[in-house]
KOLVO-917436 format. One line per field, with one value per residue: residue number from 1; y, z, x of N, C-alpha, C in turn; residue in one letter. Coordinates in steps of 0.1 Angstrom, whole numbers. Layout:
% KOLVO-917436
pos: c(NUM  ...) .
n_north: c(Y  ...) .
n_up: c(Z  ...) .
n_east: c(X  ...) .
ca_north: c(Y  ...) .
ca_up: c(Z  ...) .
ca_east: c(X  ...) .
c_north: c(Y  ...) .
c_up: c(Z  ...) .
c_east: c(X  ...) .
code: c(A  ...) .
***
This chain:
% KOLVO-917436
pos: c(1  2  3  4  5  6  7  8  9  10  11  12  13  14  15  16  17  18  19  20  21  22  23  24  25  26  27  28  29  30  31  32  33  34  35  36  37  38  39  40  41  42  43  44  45  46  47  48  49  50  51  52  53  54  55  56  57  58  59  60  61  62  63  64  65  66  67  68  69  70  71  72  73  74  75  76  77  78  79  80  81  82  83  84  85  86  87  88  89  90  91  92  93  94  95  96  97  98  99  100  101  102  103  104  105  106  107  108  109  110  111  112  113  114  115  116  117  118  119  120  121  122  123  124  125  126  127  128  129  130  131  132  133  134  135  136  137  138  139  140  141  142  143  144  145  146  147  148  149  150  151  152  153  154  155  156  157  158  159  160  161  162  163  164  165  166  167  168  169  170  171  172  173  174  175  176  177  178  179  180  181  182  183  184  185  186  187  188  189  190  191  192  193  194  195  196  197  198  199  200  201  202  203  204  205  206  207  208  209  210  211  212  213  214  215  216  217  218  219  220  221  222  223) .
n_north: c(676  681  708  716  705  720  745  741  736  761  778  766  773  800  802  796  805  828  836  863  881  910  914  929  924  899  872  871  852  843  868  874  853  859  884  876  861  880  896  878  873  899  902  882  890  916  908  894  913  937  939  919  929  951  939  927  950  959  939  942  968  964  947  966  984  969  966  993  997  979  990  1015  1007  996  1019  1034  1019  1022  1049  1051  1038  1053  1072  1055  1042  1063  1068  1044  1046  1068  1056  1036  1052  1064  1042  1034  1057  1055  1032  1039  1057  1040  1031  1038  1064  1063  1078  1075  1049  1042  1051  1034  1009  1013  1014  987  976  989  978  953  960  972  951  941  926  916  916  889  887  909  917  935  926  924  949  944  956  964  971  995  998  990  962  954  930  916  897  881  872  860  853  842  839  821  837  863  864  861  885  903  898  905  933  941  938  959  982  1014  1012  990  958  926  891  864  829  819  802  782  771  752  769  761  772  775  798  815  807  795  801  800  823  823  840  860  894  916  947  975  1000  1029  1038  1064  1091  1092  1066  1051  1059  1049  1022  1018  1025  1005  982  988  986  959  948  956  943  917  916  917  892) .
n_up: c(-813  -838  -840  -820  -832  -854  -843  -831  -854  -865  -848  -850  -876  -874  -866  -887  -914  -902  -902  -909  -908  -894  -858  -851  -870  -867  -862  -838  -817  -816  -811  -785  -770  -773  -760  -734  -729  -731  -709  -687  -689  -684  -658  -645  -651  -640  -613  -606  -612  -600  -582  -563  -549  -538  -521  -503  -491  -479  -460  -444  -435  -420  -400  -388  -380  -360  -342  -334  -322  -300  -287  -280  -263  -242  -233  -225  -203  -187  -182  -169  -145  -135  -114  -92  -92  -86  -59  -48  -51  -34  -9  -9  -10  15  32  26  35  62  69  63  84  104  100  111  106  98  118  139  147  170  191  187  193  220  228  226  246  267  267  277  303  314  322  342  333  319  293  286  264  238  208  181  146  113  91  66  35  15  -14  -8  19  51  69  102  121  154  178  205  240  269  303  319  335  322  319  320  297  277  281  274  247  237  243  226  202  203  201  184  162  136  145  143  154  152  146  172  202  229  261  291  318  328  347  381  395  380  375  353  320  291  266  233  203  173  169  146  132  112  89  68  39  35  11  -2  3  -11  -37  -39  -37  -61  -80  -75  -83  -110  -118  -113  -131  -156  -154  -154  -180  -196  -193) .
n_east: c(-1315  -1305  -1306  -1287  -1264  -1263  -1258  -1233  -1218  -1221  -1207  -1181  -1176  -1172  -1146  -1130  -1109  -1096  -1070  -1048  -1068  -1081  -1085  -1107  -1125  -1133  -1156  -1184  -1182  -1154  -1143  -1153  -1142  -1115  -1115  -1121  -1098  -1078  -1086  -1083  -1055  -1046  -1053  -1038  -1011  -1012  -1015  -991  -971  -979  -1002  -997  -974  -986  -1005  -988  -977  -1000  -1005  -982  -988  -1011  -1001  -983  -1002  -1015  -994  -991  -1016  -1014  -992  -1003  -1024  -1008  -994  -1016  -1025  -1003  -1003  -1027  -1021  -1002  -1004  -1008  -984  -967  -975  -967  -940  -935  -940  -920  -897  -900  -898  -871  -858  -864  -851  -825  -820  -817  -792  -761  -736  -700  -689  -706  -704  -689  -706  -727  -716  -712  -738  -746  -730  -741  -767  -762  -751  -773  -789  -774  -753  -722  -697  -676  -661  -657  -652  -645  -646  -631  -641  -666  -670  -697  -718  -733  -732  -716  -705  -702  -688  -690  -674  -688  -691  -706  -717  -745  -778  -806  -830  -819  -803  -822  -836  -816  -811  -836  -835  -815  -828  -845  -831  -825  -809  -798  -791  -779  -779  -758  -749  -753  -744  -751  -740  -733  -717  -684  -670  -667  -669  -683  -712  -738  -752  -733  -730  -721  -713  -719  -724  -737  -733  -744  -736  -741  -723  -699  -699  -674  -665  -683  -677  -651  -657  -672  -652  -633  -648  -651  -624  -619  -637  -626  -602  -610  -620  -597  -586) .
ca_north: c(673  687  723  717  702  731  756  738  738  775  783  762  780  813  801  793  816  839  840  875  889  919  909  937  919  885  870  874  842  845  881  872  844  866  894  869  857  892  900  869  875  911  899  874  899  926  902  890  924  949  938  911  938  959  931  925  962  960  930  949  979  958  943  978  990  962  969  1006  996  973  1000  1025  1001  995  1032  1039  1013  1028  1062  1050  1033  1062  1078  1044  1040  1074  1066  1033  1052  1076  1046  1030  1062  1066  1030  1035  1068  1050  1022  1047  1063  1029  1028  1049  1067  1058  1086  1071  1035  1041  1052  1022  998  1016  1010  973  973  994  969  943  966  975  938  936  917  922  908  883  889  919  919  938  920  932  955  939  967  960  982  1008  998  983  953  953  919  917  885  883  861  864  842  848  829  820  849  875  863  863  899  910  896  914  947  943  939  971  993  1021  1009  976  949  912  882  852  818  818  789  782  760  754  773  752  780  775  812  822  797  800  797  807  827  827  844  872  905  923  960  980  1015  1033  1043  1078  1093  1088  1052  1046  1062  1040  1008  1018  1025  991  973  991  981  945  944  958  933  905  916  915  878) .
ca_up: c(-816  -851  -837  -813  -841  -863  -835  -830  -867  -868  -839  -856  -888  -871  -863  -899  -922  -893  -905  -917  -906  -882  -848  -850  -881  -864  -858  -824  -807  -815  -804  -771  -764  -773  -750  -721  -727  -728  -696  -678  -690  -678  -643  -641  -652  -629  -599  -604  -613  -594  -571  -552  -540  -530  -510  -492  -484  -471  -449  -435  -429  -410  -389  -381  -373  -348  -332  -328  -313  -288  -280  -275  -251  -231  -228  -218  -190  -179  -179  -158  -133  -131  -100  -82  -92  -78  -45  -43  -50  -22  2  -10  -5  30  38  25  44  76  70  64  97  113  98  115  98  104  130  149  151  184  200  185  201  234  230  228  259  277  268  287  316  319  328  352  326  313  283  288  252  230  199  167  136  101  84  53  27  5  -24  -3  33  56  79  113  130  168  185  219  249  282  311  326  336  310  318  317  283  269  282  267  233  235  244  214  191  205  198  172  151  131  150  142  161  143  151  187  208  244  268  305  322  336  357  393  400  372  370  344  306  283  252  223  190  166  167  134  131  98  87  54  34  32  -4  -6  3  -22  -49  -39  -40  -75  -87  -74  -91  -124  -121  -113  -144  -166  -152  -159  -195  -202  -192) .
ca_east: c(-1301  -1301  -1304  -1275  -1254  -1261  -1252  -1219  -1211  -1220  -1196  -1169  -1174  -1167  -1132  -1123  -1104  -1093  -1056  -1047  -1080  -1080  -1094  -1119  -1134  -1136  -1170  -1187  -1177  -1139  -1140  -1157  -1132  -1103  -1116  -1120  -1084  -1070  -1089  -1076  -1041  -1043  -1054  -1026  -999  -1013  -1013  -977  -962  -983  -1011  -991  -966  -995  -1011  -978  -977  -1012  -1003  -973  -995  -1020  -992  -978  -1013  -1018  -984  -994  -1027  -1009  -984  -1013  -1030  -998  -992  -1028  -1025  -992  -1008  -1038  -1015  -990  -1006  -1006  -969  -961  -978  -958  -926  -934  -939  -907  -888  -902  -892  -857  -853  -865  -840  -812  -819  -813  -778  -752  -724  -688  -686  -715  -702  -684  -717  -735  -709  -715  -752  -746  -725  -751  -778  -758  -750  -787  -794  -765  -744  -709  -691  -663  -654  -663  -641  -649  -638  -628  -653  -669  -677  -706  -720  -737  -732  -705  -710  -692  -690  -684  -674  -692  -693  -710  -722  -757  -788  -815  -839  -812  -798  -833  -839  -805  -814  -848  -831  -807  -837  -853  -823  -829  -800  -800  -781  -784  -771  -756  -741  -754  -742  -753  -735  -732  -704  -676  -663  -675  -670  -693  -722  -748  -752  -724  -735  -711  -719  -715  -733  -734  -739  -743  -735  -740  -710  -697  -698  -660  -664  -691  -669  -640  -662  -675  -640  -627  -656  -647  -611  -621  -644  -616  -592  -616  -622  -585  -582) .
c_north: c(680  702  725  715  714  743  754  741  753  782  779  770  794  814  798  806  829  844  853  885  897  914  917  932  905  884  871  865  843  858  880  864  851  877  888  866  869  897  891  871  888  910  892  883  910  920  900  903  937  947  929  919  947  952  929  938  964  951  936  961  975  954  955  984  983  965  983  1005  990  982  1011  1019  1000  1009  1038  1032  1018  1042  1061  1046  1042  1068  1067  1042  1051  1073  1055  1038  1060  1067  1040  1040  1065  1054  1031  1046  1063  1040  1029  1053  1053  1025  1040  1052  1062  1066  1082  1056  1033  1042  1040  1010  1000  1012  995  969  978  985  958  948  968  962  933  926  924  911  902  885  898  924  922  932  929  936  949  950  961  972  995  1008  989  974  951  941  921  903  887  870  866  852  848  836  830  833  861  875  866  878  907  909  905  928  950  946  953  984  1000  1018  994  968  935  902  869  841  817  804  790  769  763  758  763  759  781  789  820  811  803  794  806  810  831  830  856  882  913  937  965  995  1018  1039  1058  1079  1089  1073  1046  1048  1052  1026  1007  1017  1011  981  975  985  965  940  945  947  920  904  914  900  870) .
c_up: c(-828  -848  -830  -823  -850  -856  -834  -843  -870  -860  -845  -868  -886  -868  -876  -907  -914  -896  -914  -915  -893  -871  -847  -860  -878  -861  -843  -815  -806  -808  -789  -764  -763  -762  -736  -718  -724  -713  -685  -677  -683  -662  -638  -641  -641  -615  -597  -604  -606  -581  -560  -543  -532  -518  -499  -484  -475  -459  -439  -428  -418  -398  -381  -374  -360  -337  -326  -319  -299  -280  -273  -262  -239  -225  -220  -204  -181  -174  -168  -145  -128  -117  -90  -81  -84  -63  -40  -42  -37  -10  2  -5  10  37  38  34  59  79  71  77  107  111  102  105  105  117  142  154  165  194  199  193  216  237  233  242  270  278  277  301  322  325  338  346  321  303  287  275  243  220  185  157  124  95  70  45  16  -5  -18  13  38  68  89  122  143  174  200  227  262  289  319  327  323  308  314  302  274  269  274  252  229  234  231  202  191  202  185  160  148  137  149  149  153  151  167  192  223  250  283  309  331  346  370  398  392  366  361  330  299  269  244  210  184  165  155  134  116  98  72  51  32  17  -9  -7  -8  -35  -50  -42  -55  -84  -87  -83  -106  -128  -122  -126  -155  -166  -157  -174  -202  -202  -204) .
c_east: c(-1296  -1298  -1290  -1263  -1252  -1255  -1237  -1212  -1210  -1209  -1183  -1166  -1169  -1152  -1123  -1120  -1102  -1079  -1056  -1058  -1078  -1090  -1107  -1129  -1138  -1151  -1172  -1180  -1161  -1135  -1142  -1146  -1119  -1103  -1115  -1105  -1076  -1073  -1082  -1061  -1037  -1044  -1042  -1013  -1000  -1011  -998  -968  -967  -991  -1005  -982  -975  -1002  -1001  -977  -989  -1011  -993  -979  -1004  -1012  -987  -990  -1016  -1007  -987  -1005  -1023  -1001  -993  -1019  -1021  -996  -1004  -1028  -1014  -997  -1018  -1032  -1004  -992  -1004  -991  -962  -963  -969  -944  -924  -932  -925  -896  -888  -896  -877  -851  -853  -854  -826  -810  -815  -798  -770  -742  -712  -685  -695  -713  -697  -696  -726  -729  -712  -729  -754  -741  -734  -763  -775  -757  -764  -793  -784  -755  -732  -704  -678  -654  -663  -653  -646  -640  -636  -641  -654  -677  -685  -708  -723  -738  -720  -711  -698  -695  -683  -685  -678  -693  -696  -716  -734  -767  -798  -823  -831  -807  -810  -837  -829  -808  -826  -844  -823  -817  -845  -844  -827  -821  -802  -788  -787  -774  -770  -747  -741  -752  -743  -747  -734  -718  -697  -668  -672  -678  -681  -703  -732  -747  -742  -730  -723  -718  -713  -726  -728  -741  -736  -743  -735  -727  -710  -696  -684  -659  -671  -684  -658  -645  -665  -662  -633  -635  -653  -634  -612  -627  -634  -606  -597  -618  -609  -580  -587) .
code: c(M  A  D  I  K  E  M  I  E  S  V  E  A  Q  F  S  D  L  N  G  L  H  P  G  L  W  P  L  V  P  R  M  I  A  A  V  G  V  F  V  L  T  I  V  I  G  W  F  F  Y  W  S  D  Q  M  S  E  I  D  L  G  Q  Q  E  E  Q  K  L  K  D  S  Y  K  T  K  M  Q  Q  S  I  S  L  D  A  L  K  E  Q  K  K  L  V  D  Q  Y  V  L  R  M  E  K  Q  L  P  S  S  A  E  M  G  A  L  L  E  D  I  N  S  A  A  N  G  R  G  L  S  F  D  L  F  K  P  G  D  V  A  V  K  D  Y  Y  A  E  Q  P  I  I  I  Q  M  V  A  N  Y  N  D  L  G  A  F  V  S  D  I  A  K  L  P  R  I  I  T  L  H  N  L  N  F  S  V  S  K  D  A  K  K  P  G  I  V  L  D  G  I  A  K  T  Y  R  Y  L  D  P  E  E  V  A  A  V  Q  E  Q  K  K  K  D  K  E  K  G  A  K  K) .
***
């Protein structure tokens, strides 16, 4: 205990009479404590005024690096699947071309209407009503509804509908209604409905549709 007390007293003695004395002439213990204090103060000042900004820049750099890695992986995957996408596009283009061939032009619509009439005549049937309605113009095609009515037996009507489905052009039947004929001279089943045919728009018609849409959009923006 005496040795410890003497050591403490010796250390305390080194801190006496330091006023006005150059730090380089201080005893060992005060100099070591002062050096440690200066070191800690340097670390604290360096952190707040220099290293903290650098750490933030490092974090941002790491985030940017991760983004670049993710972008690289995405582009690599796209590059790997590019050939498959090209093949898919070819198939889609072929499908679109095939569908376009099933859509007549405005000049061919008369022949298409005749095909529908011929499908009925081929089964020994005739239309009691065959009335084209107003054409509905869409973005890239036009829809032509035709109100139809005929009287026939069940088998002939089924065969007629099947023949319509086999035509090379697209024709769809809508709102079909079947009823028993009340005309004694024409017994059988009455078919009422709407046949819709479709045609692609001519370039001039497409331009007119786009121009009208543009005008409607501008008109809506002014409201």
